[in-house]
C-alpha positions, 0 to 999 in steps of 0.5 A, spaced: 758 643 170 756 648 174 755 655 172 761 658 175 766 653 171 761 655 165 762 662 165 770 662 167 771 657 161 767 662 156 771 668 159 777 664 157 775 662 150 773 669 149 779 672 152 784 668 147 779 669 141 780 677 142 788 676 143 788 671 137 784 676 132 790 681 132 795 677 129 790 673 125 787 679 122 794 684 122 795 686 114 788 684 112 784 689 115 786 697 114 783 701 120 782 708 118 787 713 122 781 717 125 779 710 128 786 709 131 786 716 134 780 715 137 782 708 140 788 711 142 784 717 146 779 712 149 785 708 152 788 715 155 781 717 158 780 710 161 786 710 164 785 717 167 778 715 169 781 709 173 787 713 176 782 718 178 777 713 182 783 709 185 786 716 187 780 719 190 775 714 192 775 709 197 769 705 199 765 710 195 767 716 199 773 721 198 779 717 200 782 723 204 788 728 202 794 724 203 793 719 197 792 724 192 798 728 195 802 722 194 800 720 187 801 727 185 808 727 188 809 720 184 806 723 178 811 729 178 817 725 179 815 720 174 814 726 169 821 728 171 824 721 169 826 720 176 828 712 177 822 708 179 824 706 186 825 713 188 818 715 185 814 709 189 818 711 195 817 718 195 809 717 193 809 712 199 813 717 204 808 723 202 802 719 203 805 716 210 807 722 213 801 726 211 797 720 214 801 720 220 800 728 221 792 727 221 791 729 214 788 722 212 
């Protein structure tokens, strides 16, 4: 067995083990409220960091103003509870129009 197959199998087993731990330990381990709050805040921070890097960078450089503007339009519409299709179309249209106008 080569190294790629071994690593893939190890990751698959580890992923399955992590998914199994939750249901198996549910009710047996009590997590303090402070730890739950920190875990929740940590998840939000990771999602915001992912959003920021995906929005603002491309190939290690600034992606231009069109993409952040499109994401901002989509975020505002999502916050105002617009239908998902409208959010996606408005964000894409904003980005496309700004790129067409040369904003990049």
